[in-house]
NUBA-530320 format. One record per residue: residue in three letters; x, y, z of N, C-alpha, C, O in turn. Coordinates in steps of 0.1 Angstrom, whole numbers, padded with zeros to 4 digits, always signed. Layout:
ALAXYZXYZXYZXYZ
...
This chain:
ILE+0664+2725+2684+0656+2726+2680+0653+2734+2673+0649+2745+2678
VAL+0654+2730+2657+0654+2741+2647+0641+2734+2636+0642+2722+2631
GLU+0633+2740+2634+0622+2734+2626+0626+2746+2611+0634+2755+2610
ARG+0618+2742+2602+0619+2753+2589+0607+2751+2580+0602+2740+2579
SER+0603+2764+2572+0591+2758+2566+0598+2769+2552+0606+2778+2554
MET+0592+2766+2541+0594+2775+2532+0586+2777+2519+0577+2769+2517
HIS+0587+2786+2512+0578+2792+2508+0582+2783+2492+0593+2781+2488
PRO+0567+2779+2486+0569+2771+2473+0571+2780+2463+0575+2775+2453
GLU+0569+2796+2462+0572+2799+2446+0582+2811+2452+0589+2816+2443
TRP+0585+2815+2462+0595+2826+2462+0611+2814+2472+0622+2819+2470
LEU+0609+2806+2477+0615+2795+2481+0626+2806+2494+0638+2809+2493
SER+0617+2808+2503+0623+2818+2509+0620+2811+2527+0608+2810+2530
ASN+0625+2809+2533+0628+2797+2546+0625+2808+2556+0629+2819+2555
ALA+0614+2803+2567+0612+2809+2580+0622+2799+2587+0630+2792+2580
TYR+0620+2798+2605+0626+2790+2609+0620+2792+2627+0617+2804+2630
LEU+0619+2785+2634+0614+2781+2640+0629+2777+2653+0634+2767+2649
VAL+0635+2780+2662+0652+2780+2672+0642+2776+2686+0632+2781+2691
ALA+0651+2766+2688+0644+2766+2706+0660+2757+2713+0667+2751+2706
ALA+0661+2759+2727+0672+2750+2730+0666+2742+2735+0674+2737+2743
ALA+0657+2736+2735+0649+2721+2740+0632+2721+2742+0627+2733+2742
PRO+0623+2712+2743+0612+2717+2742+0611+2717+2756+0618+2712+2764
GLY+0598+2727+2757+0593+2734+2765+0602+2748+2769+0603+2755+2780
ALA+0607+2750+2760+0615+2760+2764+0614+2778+2758+0609+2778+2746
PRO+0618+2791+2763+0612+2797+2755+0619+2799+2736+0632+2800+2737
ALA+0617+2799+2730+0616+2802+2716+0614+2812+2703+0603+2816+2701
ALA+0624+2816+2695+0627+2823+2687+0620+2825+2669+0626+2815+2664
PHE+0616+2827+2664+0611+2828+2651+0623+2836+2647+0629+2846+2652
VAL+0625+2829+2633+0636+2838+2627+0635+2840+2615+0643+2834+2608
ASP+0623+2852+2608+0621+2860+2595+0604+2851+2594+0603+2845+2604
SER+0597+2849+2588+0584+2848+2585+0585+2849+2572+0577+2859+2572
GLY+0588+2849+2561+0585+2846+2546+0586+2833+2540+0592+2829+2530
ALA+0576+2824+2552+0570+2812+2544+0559+2810+2548+0554+2818+2556
PRO+0554+2799+2545+0540+2794+2553+0542+2794+2568+0552+2790+2574
LEU+0532+2798+2572+0539+2796+2590+0528+2782+2598+0529+2776+2609
GLU+0522+2782+2591+0512+2769+2599+0526+2760+2605+0530+2758+2616
PRO+0532+2754+2592+0541+2742+2603+0548+2747+2610+0555+2739+2616
LEU+0552+2760+2612+0563+2766+2623+0549+2764+2636+0548+2754+2643
ILE+0541+2773+2637+0532+2770+2650+0526+2756+2652+0520+2753+2663
ALA+0526+2750+2646+0521+2735+2647+0534+2731+2657+0532+2725+2668
ALA+0548+2734+2652+0560+2730+2660+0561+2737+2676+0567+2732+2685
VAL+0553+2751+2676+0552+2750+2686+0543+2744+2697+0547+2743+2709
GLY+0532+2741+2692+0531+2728+2700+0533+2720+2700+0527+2714+2709
LYS+0536+2715+2695+0545+2698+2689+0556+2695+2706+0556+2687+2716
HIS+0565+2706+2703+0575+2711+2712+0570+2715+2723+0579+2717+2731
ASP+0560+2716+2727+0557+2730+2734+0566+2744+2740+0571+2747+2750
LEU+0565+2746+2731+0574+2760+2734+0566+2774+2735+0557+2778+2729
ARG+0574+2783+2748+0564+2797+2742+0576+2806+2736+0588+2809+2740
PRO+0569+2808+2724+0578+2821+2713+0576+2835+2722+0565+2840+2727
THR+0594+2842+2722+0591+2850+2725+0599+2864+2722+0599+2874+2730
HIS+0606+2862+2707+0616+2866+2700+0609+2869+2682+0601+2860+2680
LEU+0609+2874+2674+0610+2872+2662+0624+2881+2656+0625+2893+2656
LEU+0630+2874+2653+0644+2879+2647+0645+2877+2630+0646+2868+2622
THR+0643+2890+2630+0645+2894+2613+0659+2899+2606+0660+2912+2606
THR+0665+2894+2602+0676+2898+2589+0677+2908+2580+0688+2914+2577
HIS+0663+2911+2574+0662+2921+2567+0649+2922+2563+0640+2915+2565
GLY+0650+2934+2556+0634+2941+2557+0627+2936+2545+0615+2939+2543
ASP+0634+2927+2536+0627+2927+2519+0616+2915+2527+0615+2911+2538
HIS+0609+2914+2515+0594+2916+2515+0592+2898+2520+0583+2895+2528
ASP+0601+2889+2513+0604+2877+2517+0606+2874+2527+0604+2863+2530
HIS+0609+2879+2533+0615+2877+2548+0606+2883+2559+0610+2882+2570
VAL+0592+2891+2558+0588+2897+2570+0575+2896+2562+0570+2907+2560
ALA+0571+2889+2558+0559+2888+2546+0547+2884+2560+0535+2886+2560
GLY+0552+2880+2568+0543+2870+2578+0544+2871+2590+0540+2864+2599
HIS+0554+2886+2593+0555+2894+2607+0537+2896+2615+0533+2891+2625
GLU+0531+2904+2606+0524+2901+2609+0513+2894+2611+0503+2900+2615
GLN+0512+2882+2609+0509+2871+2615+0507+2866+2628+0498+2862+2635
LEU+0526+2866+2629+0534+2860+2645+0528+2869+2652+0521+2864+2661
LEU+0528+2883+2652+0523+2895+2657+0511+2890+2669+0510+2890+2682
HIS+0502+2884+2655+0487+2882+2661+0483+2869+2669+0473+2866+2674
GLU+0496+2860+2668+0490+2849+2672+0501+2845+2684+0498+2836+2692
PHE+0514+2853+2685+0520+2853+2697+0523+2868+2700+0522+2877+2692
ASP+0526+2870+2715+0532+2878+2723+0553+2884+2721+0562+2884+2729
LEU+0552+2888+2709+0565+2887+2708+0572+2902+2702+0567+2911+2695
ASP+0587+2901+2710+0602+2912+2704+0601+2911+2692+0602+2900+2689
VAL+0598+2920+2681+0607+2919+2666+0622+2927+2670+0624+2937+2677
LEU+0628+2921+2665+0643+2925+2667+0650+2927+2650+0649+2918+2641
ALA+0655+2939+2649+0664+2941+2636+0671+2948+2637+0672+2955+2647
HIS+0682+2952+2620+0685+2963+2625+0683+2978+2621+0680+2981+2609
PRO+0685+2983+2627+0677+3000+2625+0681+3003+2609+0672+3010+2605
ALA+0691+3001+2597+0694+3002+2587+0680+2997+2580+0676+3005+2571
ASP+0676+2990+2580+0664+2979+2576+0648+2984+2573+0641+2981+2564
ARG+0647+2993+2587+0636+2998+2592+0621+2990+2592+0610+2993+2588
VAL+0625+2980+2597+0614+2970+2599+0604+2976+2602+0605+2988+2605
GLU+0588+2969+2603+0582+2982+2612+0581+2972+2627+0583+2960+2628
ALA+0579+2981+2637+0576+2976+2647+0588+2973+2654+0586+2971+2666
ALA+0601+2973+2651+0609+2967+2654+0620+2976+2664+0619+2988+2666
THR+0631+2965+2672+0638+2974+2683+0650+2966+2677+0654+2955+2674
ASP+0656+2984+2675+0670+2980+2672+0681+2968+2675+0681+2961+2686
LEU+0688+2967+2665+0697+2955+2669+0710+2957+2660+0710+2957+2648
GLU+0723+2960+2671+0732+2962+2662+0744+2949+2667+0742+2941+2676
HIS+0754+2949+2658+0761+2939+2656+0766+2936+2674+0769+2944+2682
GLY+0767+2922+2674+0776+2915+2686+0763+2919+2701+0767+2921+2712
THR+0748+2921+2694+0742+2921+2705+0736+2909+2705+0731+2903+2695
VAL+0736+2903+2721+0734+2890+2722+0723+2886+2733+0721+2889+2744
ILE+0717+2878+2723+0702+2879+2730+0698+2860+2738+0701+2849+2734
GLU+0692+2864+2750+0693+2855+2757+0677+2849+2761+0668+2855+2768
ILE+0674+2831+2752+0659+2828+2750+0664+2812+2757+0667+2801+2753
GLY+0663+2819+2771+0663+2804+2779+0674+2804+2778+0681+2813+2779
ASP+0678+2790+2775+0692+2781+2774+0700+2784+2762+0711+2780+2759
LEU+0688+2794+2753+0698+2794+2737+0703+2808+2735+0694+2817+2735
ARG+0716+2813+2734+0727+2820+2737+0723+2828+2720+0734+2824+2714
ILE+0719+2834+2712+0718+2836+2701+0725+2858+2702+0723+2868+2708
GLU+0736+2855+2689+0747+2863+2690+0738+2872+2669+0737+2867+2658
ALA+0735+2885+2674+0737+2888+2661+0746+2896+2650+0746+2909+2650
LEU+0753+2890+2642+0764+2897+2633+0760+2905+2623+0755+2900+2613
HIS+0763+2920+2623+0758+2922+2612+0770+2922+2601+0782+2923+2601
THR+0755+2921+2583+0766+2914+2572+0757+2924+2566+0745+2923+2564
PRO+0765+2935+2563+0756+2937+2552+0766+2941+2537+0778+2945+2536
GLY+0754+2939+2528+0757+2938+2515+0746+2939+2511+0741+2950+2509
HIS+0740+2924+2507+0720+2923+2501+0718+2937+2503+0719+2945+2494
SER+0715+2941+2522+0707+2952+2525+0716+2959+2538+0724+2953+2545
PRO+0713+2968+2537+0724+2980+2545+0721+2971+2562+0731+2968+2570
GLY+0713+2969+2564+0714+2963+2579+0708+2946+2583+0699+2943+2591
HIS+0714+2939+2574+0714+2931+2567+0721+2922+2582+0732+2925+2587
LEU+0710+2909+2588+0718+2904+2603+0721+2889+2598+0714+2884+2589
ALA+0732+2882+2605+0729+2868+2609+0728+2866+2621+0729+2875+2629
PHE+0724+2852+2623+0722+2853+2636+0727+2837+2643+0721+2826+2640
VAL+0743+2837+2655+0744+2826+2653+0739+2821+2670+0738+2828+2681
ALA+0737+2807+2667+0731+2801+2686+0734+2785+2683+0727+2777+2677
ASP+0746+2783+2690+0748+2767+2696+0750+2761+2687+0743+2751+2686
GLY+0761+2762+2676+0765+2758+2664+0761+2754+2649+0765+2747+2640
ALA+0745+2767+2650+0736+2772+2639+0745+2787+2638+0751+2794+2646
CYS+0742+2789+2621+0739+2803+2618+0733+2804+2607+0735+2801+2595
PHE+0724+2810+2613+0712+2819+2599+0716+2831+2594+0717+2843+2597
THR+0719+2823+2586+0731+2834+2573+0719+2846+2562+0722+2854+2554
ALA+0709+2843+2565+0695+2844+2554+0702+2849+2539+0709+2841+2533
ASP+0701+2862+2535+0704+2858+2519+0722+2870+2514+0725+2877+2505
VAL+0728+2865+2527+0745+2868+2523+0750+2856+2520+0757+2857+2510
LEU+0749+2840+2527+0752+2829+2519+0746+2818+2521+0741+2812+2531
PHE+0746+2819+2510+0740+2800+2505+0747+2790+2502+0758+2791+2499
ARG+0740+2778+2503+0747+2770+2500+0756+2770+2483+0750+2769+2473
ASP+0768+2772+2484+0774+2772+2464+0772+2788+2461+0769+2789+2449
SER+0773+2798+2466+0769+2809+2468+0762+2818+2473+0754+2813+2481
VAL+0762+2835+2470+0764+2844+2479+0756+2853+2475+0757+2855+2462
GLY+0748+2860+2482+0734+2873+2482+0742+2882+2467+0753+2884+2462
GLY+0732+2885+2466+0734+2894+2453+0737+2911+2456+0731+2916+2465
THR+0742+2915+2451+0743+2930+2450+0747+2938+2441+0755+2934+2433
ARG+0743+2947+2440+0750+2960+2424+0758+2972+2429+0765+2980+2423
ASP+0754+2970+2446+0765+2987+2448+0771+2983+2457+0779+2992+2460
ALA+0772+2969+2469+0773+2971+2476+0782+2954+2477+0780+2944+2484
PHE+0792+2956+2464+0801+2940+2466+0810+2936+2474+0813+2924+2478
ASP+0817+2956+2476+0827+2949+2489+0825+2943+2502+0833+2936+2509
GLN+0807+2950+2504+0802+2944+2518+0801+2930+2516+0805+2923+2524
VAL+0796+2927+2506+0789+2908+2505+0802+2905+2504+0802+2892+2501
ARG+0817+2910+2504+0828+2902+2503+0832+2899+2518+0834+2888+2524
SER+0834+2916+2523+0837+2915+2533+0825+2905+2547+0828+2900+2558
SER+0813+2904+2541+0803+2902+2554+0805+2881+2553+0805+2871+2561
VAL+0807+2882+2541+0812+2862+2542+0825+2861+2543+0827+2850+2549
MET+0838+2867+2541+0852+2864+2543+0854+2863+2554+0858+2852+2559
ASP+0848+2879+2563+0856+2886+2570+0848+2884+2588+0852+2887+2599
VAL+0837+2879+2584+0822+2874+2590+0822+2860+2594+0828+2855+2604
LEU+0815+2856+2585+0808+2844+2583+0816+2832+2581+0812+2821+2585
MET+0828+2832+2575+0837+2825+2572+0850+2822+2586+0855+2811+2588
GLN+0851+2835+2592+0857+2835+2598+0849+2821+2618+0857+2818+2627
LEU+0838+2818+2616+0830+2804+2624+0839+2795+2621+0847+2793+2612
PRO+0835+2786+2634+0838+2771+2628+0836+2763+2622+0825+2757+2624
PRO+0844+2758+2611+0838+2751+2601+0824+2740+2600+0818+2737+2590
GLU+0824+2737+2616+0814+2730+2620+0798+2735+2612+0789+2730+2605
THR+0804+2748+2620+0788+2755+2625+0778+2751+2608+0783+2750+2597
VAL+0765+2749+2611+0757+2748+2602+0752+2763+2599+0749+2773+2606
VAL+0753+2761+2583+0745+2768+2581+0727+2771+2571+0723+2768+2560
TYR+0721+2781+2587+0704+2778+2578+0700+2792+2568+0696+2803+2573
PRO+0701+2790+2558+0700+2803+2547+0690+2809+2547+0681+2805+2555
GLY+0687+2820+2538+0672+2826+2538+0662+2818+2528+0650+2819+2527
HIS+0671+2810+2521+0663+2805+2511+0671+2788+2508+0683+2786+2508
THR+0660+2779+2504+0662+2767+2505+0676+2758+2516+0676+2757+2529
ASP+0689+2752+2506+0689+2738+2514+0700+2744+2531+0707+2754+2531
GLU+0700+2740+2536+0712+2742+2547+0726+2735+2544+0727+2722+2544
THR+0735+2741+2543+0755+2738+2546+0761+2738+2557+0758+2739+2569
THR+0771+2737+2553+0779+2741+2567+0789+2756+2561+0789+2762+2551
ILE+0798+2757+2575+0809+2767+2568+0821+2765+2563+0828+2771+2555
GLY+0823+2753+2569+0836+2744+2560+0831+2739+2546+0836+2741+2535
ARG+0823+2733+2548+0818+2729+2531+0816+2744+2519+0818+2743+2507
GLU+0811+2760+2526+0813+2764+2517+0829+2773+2514+0830+2781+2504
TRP+0839+2770+2523+0849+2774+2526+0861+2769+2517+0872+2774+2515
GLU+0853+2753+2512+0858+2746+2503+0852+2742+2487+0858+2738+2477
GLU+0843+2746+2489+0834+2741+2477+0830+2756+2472+0832+2758+2460
ASN+0825+2766+2477+0815+2781+2471+0826+2788+2464+0836+2793+2468
PRO+0818+2787+2451+0828+2789+2441+0829+2806+2440+0835+2812+2431
PHE+0824+2812+2449+0824+2828+2448+0839+2825+2466+0850+2830+2463
VAL+0838+2822+2473+0848+2820+2486+0862+2816+2476+0872+2823+2478
ARG+0864+2808+2468+0871+2797+2462+0882+2811+2458+0894+2814+2462
VAL+0874+2817+2449+0883+2829+2446+0885+2840+2450+0888+2850+2444
TRP+0883+2838+2460+0884+2854+2471+0893+2846+2482+0899+2852+2491
ARG+0894+2830+2480+0904+2825+2486+0919+2827+2479+0928+2828+2486
GLY+0920+2828+2464+0924+2827+2456+0934+2811+2455+0945+2809+2451
LEU+0923+2803+2459+0924+2788+2453+0918+2794+2435+0927+2791+2428
GLU+0914+2797+2431+0904+2798+2417+0912+2808+2412+0918+2815+2420
PRO+0913+2809+2396+0915+2824+2393+0899+2828+2386+0890+2821+2382
GLU+0904+2848+2386+0891+2851+2388+0887+2845+2367+0894+2840+2358
GLY+0878+2846+2367+0875+2841+2352+0873+2854+2340+0869+2866+2343
GLN+0874+2851+2332+0877+2859+2317+0870+2859+2305+0875+2863+2294
GLU+0857+2854+2307+0847+2849+2302+0842+2863+2292+0840+2873+2299
LYS+0839+2864+2280+0831+2880+2280+0814+2875+2277+0810+2864+2273
CYS+0806+2887+2280+0796+2887+2285+0784+2894+2281+0786+2893+2269
ARG+0771+2902+2281+0770+2914+2285+0754+2915+2297+0743+2909+2295
VAL+0756+2921+2305+0749+2928+2313+0742+2939+2310+0747+2950+2311
GLY+0726+2937+2305+0717+2946+2301+0719+2957+2286+0717+2969+2284
GLY+0726+2945+2277+0735+2951+2265+0748+2955+2267+0756+2957+2258
GLU+0752+2957+2281+0768+2966+2278+0772+2951+2281+0767+2941+2287
GLU+0785+2954+2274+0797+2946+2277+0805+2944+2292+0805+2954+2299
ALA+0812+2935+2296+0813+2925+2306+0818+2918+2303+0819+2912+2292
THR+0826+2915+2321+0833+2902+2322+0829+2895+2331+0829+2899+2342
LEU+0824+2876+2328+0823+2869+2336+0832+2860+2344+0839+2849+2342
VAL+0830+2868+2357+0846+2868+2371+0841+2850+2378+0848+2840+2377
VAL+0830+2851+2383+0824+2839+2388+0810+2834+2379+0803+2840+2371
TRP+0810+2821+2385+0795+2818+2375+0796+2804+2387+0804+2796+2389
SER+0780+2807+2395+0778+2792+2403+0766+2797+2404+0759+2807+2404
PRO+0765+2775+2408+0743+2777+2409+0737+2787+2422+0743+2795+2428
ASP+0727+2784+2422+0715+2796+2424+0710+2783+2431+0712+2772+2429
TYR+0699+2793+2445+0688+2783+2449+0676+2781+2439+0669+2771+2439
ASP+0675+2795+2429+0663+2795+2422+0666+2786+2410+0657+2781+2403
GLY+0683+2785+2406+0688+2770+2389+0682+2776+2382+0675+2772+2373
LYS+0687+2793+2386+0692+2800+2373+0706+2806+2371+0712+2811+2362
GLY+0712+2803+2390+0726+2801+2389+0730+2823+2395+0722+2830+2402
LYS+0741+2826+2392+0744+2835+2400+0760+2841+2393+0768+2834+2386
ALA+0761+2854+2397+0772+2859+2387+0777+2869+2390+0771+2880+2391
TRP+0795+2868+2394+0801+2881+2394+0804+2884+2386+0808+2875+2378
VAL+0806+2898+2382+0805+2902+2365+0812+2914+2366+0809+2920+2377
ARG+0818+2919+2361+0832+2930+2364+0823+2937+2350+0823+2930+2340
LEU+0816+2949+2349+0814+2959+2341+0823+2965+2333+0834+2959+2336
ALA+0825+2971+2327+0832+2979+2316+0839+2989+2321+0850+2992+2319
ASP+0830+2995+2328+0838+3005+2337+0843+3002+2354+0843+3010+2363
GLY+0847+2986+2353+0854+2988+2361+0845+2980+2381+0850+2976+2391
ARG+0834+2980+2377+0825+2979+2390+0824+2966+2389+0827+2959+2379
ASP+0819+2961+2401+0818+2945+2402+0803+2949+2407+0797+2958+2412
VAL+0799+2933+2401+0786+2937+2408+0783+2919+2406+0785+2912+2395
ILE+0777+2914+2417+0767+2904+2423+0753+2900+2418+0744+2904+2424
ILE+0751+2892+2407+0733+2894+2400+0734+2879+2395+0742+2871+2392
GLY+0715+2879+2397+0716+2870+2393+0716+2861+2374+0717+2867+2363
GLY+0715+2853+2376+0718+2844+2363+0715+2845+2348+0719+2845+2337
SER+0701+2848+2356+0690+2850+2340+0696+2870+2337+0694+2876+2327
SER+0699+2873+2344+0709+2892+2340+0718+2888+2330+0721+2897+2322
VAL+0722+2880+2330+0739+2876+2325+0735+2869+2305+0731+2858+2304
GLU+0738+2881+2289+0736+2870+2287+0756+2865+2279+0764+2873+2275
ARG+0756+2852+2282+0771+2846+2275+0768+2845+2264+0757+2845+2259
LEU+0783+2845+2259+0782+2849+2246+0791+2838+2240+0793+2837+2228
């Protein structure tokens, strides 16, 4: 069972996951309207026991307090993201929730303690991997690349990806079609288009769609630094 709710403005997702009706369950993040997920608890006769936190950005933890008021939950998060009231969760830790086995994967880059969660053919990738895009970062490019290519892209291709914003995808689809992944695999050349970022001359290496409709860009700045930023920050010449 995977139930999703999405915030109408932030486009951020919160999830409810369980092995079967009548079983223990977990919430994954809380930055979306929670009433649909709470209703799903009743619909499936679930018993929520955990709140799994991918990272500490407001649009992913905004409803933590509401869920803790509603249910007796163990909050789990990576210590680097300092999520309030959370128990520390490290890479490779396995959480058993009824018959559901969930493994935490440390996928830093978008945030230092960013986690993805793998459970029974599904992966909750939060803000590191999206359909056609990856997570933004100005100072941790190599971490994002490693988290995507060395961790997430090593999962079976049929793994369903439930991202932190908007629509689901699969590992196999992103391996073949994600513009960032295709360049990192060497299937496409790096772009050479000149652009500006904050008035500074730069090179546009990759341009992709993004969940907010504004695009996502891998840009190489004049000093040689690689950054991944929202398309609205890029002035295309």
